[in-house]
C-alpha positions as CSV (number, residue, x, y, z in Angstrom):
1,M,0.1,0.0,0.0
2,P,1.6,3.4,-1.1
3,A,2.2,5.9,1.6
4,N,-0.1,9.3,1.6
5,I,2.3,12.2,1.2
6,A,1.3,15.8,1.4
7,R,3.5,18.5,-0.2
8,A,3.8,22.1,0.8
9,S,6.3,24.8,0.4
10,L,7.3,27.8,2.9
11,S,6.8,31.4,1.3
12,P,8.7,34.2,2.5
13,A,5.8,35.5,4.2
14,G,5.8,32.3,6.4
15,V,2.5,30.7,4.9
16,L,2.7,27.2,3.7
17,S,1.1,26.6,0.2
18,L,-1.7,24.2,0.1
19,G,-0.3,20.9,-1.4
20,V,-2.0,17.8,-2.6
21,G,-0.6,14.3,-2.2
22,N,-2.7,11.3,-3.0
23,G,-5.8,13.3,-2.3
24,N,-4.8,14.8,1.0
25,L,-4.8,18.6,1.6
26,I,-2.9,20.3,4.2
27,D,-5.4,22.2,6.3
28,N,-3.1,24.3,8.9
29,N,-1.0,26.6,6.5
30,H,0.1,29.4,8.8
31,V,3.3,29.8,10.6
32,N,3.7,33.0,12.7
33,P,6.1,35.5,10.9
34,V,9.3,36.6,12.8
35,G,12.0,39.1,12.5
36,Y,15.5,38.9,13.2
37,L,17.8,41.8,13.9
38,D,21.6,41.1,12.7
39,V,24.3,43.7,13.5
40,R,27.6,43.8,11.8
41,L,30.5,46.2,12.5
42,A,33.9,46.7,10.8
43,Y,36.7,49.0,11.3
44,Q,39.6,49.2,8.8
45,W,42.8,49.6,11.3
46,T,45.4,50.1,8.5
47,G,45.3,49.2,5.1
48,N,46.1,45.6,5.6
49,I,44.3,45.1,9.1
50,E,40.4,45.0,9.5
51,L,38.9,44.3,13.0
52,Y,35.1,42.9,12.7
53,G,32.2,41.8,15.0
54,A,28.9,40.5,14.4
55,I,25.8,39.7,16.4
56,D,23.0,37.5,14.7
57,N,19.5,37.4,16.1
58,A,20.7,40.2,18.6
59,T,17.2,40.2,20.3
60,N,17.2,36.6,20.7
61,V,13.9,36.1,19.1
62,P,12.9,32.3,19.0
63,R,11.7,30.6,15.9
64,P,8.1,30.0,15.6
65,E,6.8,26.5,17.2
66,D,5.8,25.1,13.8
67,G,8.7,26.9,11.7
68,S,11.3,24.8,10.2
69,S,14.7,24.7,11.2
70,A,15.9,24.9,7.7
71,V,14.3,28.4,7.3
72,Y,14.3,29.7,10.8
73,D,17.2,30.6,13.3
74,I,17.6,27.7,15.9
75,L,20.8,28.9,17.6
76,G,19.4,32.0,19.1
77,R,21.8,34.9,19.8
78,T,25.3,34.2,18.3
79,M,28.3,36.7,18.3
80,R,31.7,36.6,16.6
81,A,34.7,39.1,16.2
82,G,37.9,38.7,14.6
83,L,40.8,40.3,12.5
84,R,41.4,40.1,8.8
85,F,44.8,40.5,7.3
86,N,45.2,41.3,3.7
87,Y,48.8,41.0,2.3
């Protein structure tokens, strides 16, 4: 007996498109939208050295309960800093 598989896709607005798979419709097609604030800073110290820093998801907004981990942030707030050398 073949498995019943429903198909759906996620739009940028956070809405699942209705899909049909072997006669089955997806009836719950809403994912709450979220917004992330990412911050980037860079300072060119010399012609060859650049200092940089970044904070992703600075406000630590969680992903929607029904949101896919492939689309939404799952790590929460992350920070990084470093030096770039050009020679």
